[in-house]
C-alpha positions in Angstrom: 103.2 104.0 63.9 102.0 101.4 65.1 104.3 101.8 69.0 102.0 105.2 68.8 99.1 103.6 67.5 99.4 100.7 70.9 100.5 103.5 73.2 97.1 106.0 72.4 95.0 102.8 72.5 95.9 102.0 75.7 95.4 105.5 77.5 92.7 105.6 75.6 91.1 102.5 77.6 92.4 103.6 80.7 91.2 107.9 80.0 88.0 107.0 79.3 84.3 108.5 81.0 82.2 107.8 78.2 81.4 104.8 80.1 82.3 103.8 83.8 81.8 100.2 83.6 82.6 97.2 86.0 86.1 97.2 85.0 86.8 100.4 84.8 86.0 100.5 88.6 88.1 98.2 88.9 91.0 99.7 87.2 90.5 102.1 89.5 90.4 100.0 92.6 93.9 98.1 91.5 95.1 101.8 90.9 93.8 102.5 94.4 95.2 99.3 96.0 98.6 99.8 94.2 99.1 103.4 95.5 98.2 101.9 98.8 101.3 99.3 98.7 103.9 101.3 97.5 102.5 104.3 100.1 103.3 101.5 102.5 106.5 100.0 101.1 108.9 103.4 101.1 107.4 104.9 103.8 108.0 101.3 106.5 111.0 101.8 104.6 112.1 105.6 105.4 111.0 105.2 109.2 113.0 101.4 109.6 116.0 104.2 108.1 115.5 106.8 110.7 115.1 104.2 113.7 118.1 102.8 112.5 120.0 106.3 112.3 118.0 106.9 115.4 119.8 103.6 117.4 123.3 104.4 115.4 123.7 107.5 117.0 123.1 106.1 120.5 126.9 104.1 119.3 128.5 107.4 118.2 128.5 108.9 121.3 130.8 106.0 123.0 132.0 103.9 119.7 134.5 106.8 118.4 135.6 106.8 113.9 138.1 104.8 115.0 139.9 102.8 117.9 143.2 101.4 118.4 143.5 99.1 121.1 146.5 96.1 121.4 146.4 93.0 119.3 145.8 90.9 121.8 143.3 92.9 123.1 145.1 93.2 126.7 146.7 96.7 127.9 148.0 99.3 125.1 151.2 100.5 126.3 152.0 103.5 123.7 154.3 106.7 123.8 153.5 110.2 123.5 155.6 110.3 120.6 154.2 107.3 118.7 150.8 109.5 119.4 151.9 112.5 118.5 152.5 110.8 115.2 149.4 109.4 114.9 147.9 112.7 115.6 149.9 114.7 112.5 148.2 111.8 110.0 146.1 113.2 107.7 142.6 112.6 108.0 142.8 112.9 112.3 141.8 115.6 114.3 141.2 114.5 117.9 142.8 111.4 120.0 142.3 110.6 123.5 143.6 108.0 125.9 141.3 106.0 127.4 141.3 102.6 130.5 138.9 100.2 130.8 137.8 98.1 133.8 135.1 97.3 135.5 134.6 98.3 139.4 132.2 97.7 142.5 130.3 100.8 143.3 128.7 101.6 146.9 126.5 104.6 147.8 124.9 103.4 151.6 124.0 100.0 151.6 123.3 99.9 148.1 126.1 98.5 145.4 125.8 97.7 141.8 129.3 97.2 138.6 129.7 99.2 136.3 131.7 99.7 133.7 134.1 102.4 134.7 135.6 104.4 131.4 138.4 106.8 132.5 139.1 110.1 129.5 141.4 112.4 128.7 140.7 116.1 127.9 140.3 115.4 124.3 137.8 112.8 124.7 135.0 115.1 124.3 136.6 116.2 120.7 135.9 112.4 119.9 132.7 111.3 120.3 129.3 113.2 120.9 129.2 113.7 124.6 127.4 116.4 124.7 124.1 114.7 122.8 123.3 112.2 125.3 124.2 114.4 128.6 120.6 114.2 130.6 121.7 116.2 133.7 124.4 118.7 133.7 127.0 119.4 130.8 130.2 117.2 129.6 133.4 119.6 131.6 136.6 118.5 132.8 137.5 116.3 134.8 139.5 115.6 138.3 140.7 112.9 140.6 136.9 113.3 142.9 134.3 113.7 139.7 132.7 111.8 138.0 129.5 112.0 135.0 127.1 108.5 135.4 124.6 107.1 133.8 121.2 107.7 134.9 121.0 104.0 135.0 123.1 103.5 137.9 122.3 106.2 139.2 118.8 105.8 139.8 119.3 102.6 141.3 122.4 104.3 144.0 120.0 107.3 144.8 123.0 109.3 143.5 123.2 113.3 144.8 124.4 115.6 142.4 127.0 118.2 142.8 127.4 117.6 146.4 130.3 116.4 148.3 127.6 114.8 151.2 127.0 112.6 147.8 129.9 110.9 147.9 130.3 106.9 146.5 132.4 104.6 146.5 134.7 102.9 143.6 136.3 99.7 144.2 138.5 97.1 142.3 138.2 93.5 143.7 141.5 91.6 144.4 143.1 89.8 142.6 143.9 87.7 145.9 141.5 85.0 145.5 143.3 83.3 148.6 142.5 86.7 150.9 139.6 87.5 148.2 136.6 86.8 151.7 139.4 88.7 154.5 139.6 91.5 151.5 138.1 91.6 148.6 138.7 94.5 146.9 142.0 95.7 146.1 142.1 99.8 146.2 138.7 102.1 146.8 138.4 105.7 146.3 134.9 108.1 146.3 133.6 110.4 143.6 130.6 112.9 143.2 128.5 113.2 140.1 128.7 116.1 138.3 126.0 115.2 135.9 124.0 112.2 134.0 124.5 110.8 131.0 122.1 108.1 128.9 123.6 104.9 127.5 122.1 102.3 124.5 120.6 100.8 126.9 118.7 102.9 130.2 117.6 100.5 132.4 120.3 97.9 132.2 123.7 99.5 131.7 125.9 100.9 134.5 129.0 103.3 133.7 131.0 105.8 135.0 132.9 108.6 133.3 136.3 109.3 135.2 139.1 111.2 134.7 142.5 109.4 133.3 144.5 109.0 136.7 141.9 108.7 138.3 141.1 105.4 136.6 145.0 104.8 135.8 145.0 105.2 139.8 142.0 102.5 140.9 143.0 99.9 138.1 147.3 100.1 138.5 147.8 101.3 134.9 152.0 101.8 134.1 152.9 105.1 132.9 152.0 105.4 129.0 149.4 102.8 129.1 145.9 102.2 128.2 143.3 99.7 127.3 143.2 101.8 123.8 142.8 105.3 122.2 140.0 106.7 120.1 140.5 108.5 116.9 138.6 111.2 115.7 139.0 111.7 111.2 138.1 114.3 109.4 134.8 111.3 107.8 137.8 110.2 105.7 138.2 106.9 107.9 139.0 103.7 106.0 142.0 106.3 104.7 143.5 107.3 107.9 143.1 104.0 109.2 145.3 102.4 106.4 147.9 105.4 106.5 147.5 103.9 110.6 148.3 100.6 109.7 151.3 101.5 108.1 152.5 103.3 110.2 151.8 101.6 113.1 151.2 97.1 112.5 151.5 96.1 115.5 148.3 97.7 116.7 144.8 97.0 116.0 142.5 99.5 114.9 138.8 99.5 113.8 136.1 101.3 112.3 133.2 103.0 113.7 131.2 100.0 112.1 134.3 97.7 112.8 132.9 97.8 116.2 129.2 97.5 115.7 129.5 94.8 113.1 127.2 93.0 115.3 124.6 95.9 115.3 125.2 96.7 111.3 124.9 92.8 110.5 121.2 92.6 112.6 120.4 95.6 110.7 120.8 94.8 107.1 118.9 91.6 107.7 115.7 93.5 109.2 116.0 95.9 106.6 116.0 92.8 103.4 113.7 91.0 105.4 111.0 94.7 105.9 112.5 94.7 102.1 111.0 90.4 100.8 107.8 92.0 102.5 106.9 94.8 101.5 108.0 93.7 98.1 105.7 90.1 98.6 102.7 92.8 100.0 102.9 94.6 96.6 103.6 91.6 94.4 100.2 90.0 95.7 98.5 94.0 94.7 99.3 93.6 91.4 97.2 90.7 91.0 94.3 92.9 90.9 95.9 94.5 87.7 96.1 91.1 85.7 92.2 90.2 87.0 91.2 93.8 85.6 93.4 93.6 82.2 92.1 89.8 81.6 88.2 91.0 82.5 88.8 94.4 79.6 90.4 92.0 77.7 86.9 89.9 77.2 85.0 93.4 77.8 87.2 94.9 74.6 86.5 91.4 72.2 84.8 93.3 70.3 87.3 95.6 69.2 90.0 93.9 68.9 88.2 91.7 66.6 87.7 95.1 64.6 91.3 95.6 65.3 92.7 92.5 63.5 90.6 93.1 60.9 91.9 96.2 60.7 96.0 94.6 59.9 96.9 95.0 63.7 98.8 91.5 64.3 98.1 89.2 68.1 101.6 90.3 69.0 100.7 94.4 68.6 97.1 93.5 70.3 99.3 91.7 73.0 100.9 95.0 73.1 98.5 97.0 74.1 97.2 95.4 76.9 100.7 94.7 78.2 100.9 98.9 78.1 97.5 98.9 79.3 98.9 97.2 82.7 102.3 99.2 83.2 99.5 102.5 83.2 98.1 101.1 86.4 100.9 99.9 87.5 102.3 102.9 87.3 99.6 105.1 88.4 99.8 103.5 91.6 103.7 103.6 92.0 103.5 107.6 91.0 100.5 107.9 93.3 101.8 105.9 96.3 105.3 107.6 96.5 103.7 111.2 96.3 102.3 110.5 99.5 104.7 108.9 101.1 107.0 112.0 100.3 104.8 114.6 101.6 104.2 112.4 104.6 107.2 111.6 105.6 108.6 115.1 104.6 106.1 116.3 107.3 107.1 114.3 109.6 110.3 114.8 109.6 109.3 119.2 109.6 106.2 119.0 112.0 106.4 115.6 113.9 103.0 115.2 114.0 103.5 112.0 115.1 105.0 109.9 118.2 106.2 107.3 119.6 103.6 105.3 121.5 104.3 106.3 125.7 107.3 108.5 124.5 106.7 111.9 124.4 109.3 111.8 121.3 108.6 112.3 117.7 108.6 109.3 115.2 113.0 108.6 113.1 111.6 109.1 109.5 114.3 109.3 107.1 113.6 109.9 103.1 117.1 108.2 101.6 117.2 108.1 97.2 118.3 104.6 98.5 114.7 103.2 99.3 113.0 105.4 96.4 115.4 103.4 94.6 114.9 100.1 96.6 110.8 100.4 95.5 110.9 101.9 91.7 112.8 99.0 90.7 110.6 96.3 92.9 107.5 98.3 91.3 109.2 98.3 87.5 110.0 94.0 87.8 106.2 93.9 89.3 104.9 95.6 86.8 105.8 93.9 83.9 105.1 90.3 86.0 101.9 91.5 85.9 101.0 93.2 82.9 102.3 90.3 80.9 100.0 88.3 82.9 97.0 89.9 81.8 98.2 90.2 78.3 98.2 87.0 77.8 94.0 86.9 77.8 94.4 88.8 73.9 96.5 85.7 72.8 92.9 83.2 73.3 90.5 85.9 71.2 91.0 83.8 67.7 
């Protein structure tokens, strides 16, 4: 009965409309400040999640679900029978053979270094290459065609789809004694059939060529590759363990392990953002402490009446503690509601774009972000309400 009465009085003080006193106005201001703080908390976390997904989408364009390579990091020797056994592993849907290398690219009087990516016909099945094609569409390659990164194409002024736009691909000689006499070991010509964007469009020079072309260019022997790209049905860890049990001599990396540094940086940034926003909401909650303290002073006569009616100090403390919780809860609900509405509108209508780019600001509404906000709000609410209600114990 006492619990119900303290809750009833707390609601009465909070929703009172008879007297618009300075304390009532300050209470509304506290709700407004907390609403803005909680709104900002969830919105900023959602924007960060959107940017995180946007960044990782580029890594998925060149990094497969699983990557198999030699333990030593050198060339990978593996037979077709072993590759077929990997294809038959539960959870594996595609396997692509890859050859990597560095080469000098020349077009006229312009020269650049680039990373060569030799791929087989299953390459487009293991990664999302179509999602990063800017000009043209990804198709089967032969010994004369390639796809180049946009940055490299611009630096070399490459002509697309035309034999007149041939450019030279050369590997550097390993013979240091004759390097200045004959610097190049092998040289081949290619034409570009399309452009793709990379993670760092301005600095990354990449070329995708056919596997036989790369094998010839870099002198790879039969059944020798740089690594295997493996596509799974989503069960990464299960597929990894099964492949590892059959082929312990190879190193197998998941998508997260391939981008370990990127994931660690993003996780650190996320923790910093949460800490900053938690502090902002905490500072906003000091309004609640002031509001509850001022309400106690205003209601001093009422408190004495309640004491005369038999309510003890603990129950009076609970009354004002609940009042503080109501202010915090109102700020949380309003801020959460407004943030979800804004995020929904941005996801569906893209009303806000990145400055200088015709790209909508990426946002992602995740249950985890809402959970972080609610947990933070819970501790801050209890803390601020408790400190505010302490003033009730000083009234005799």
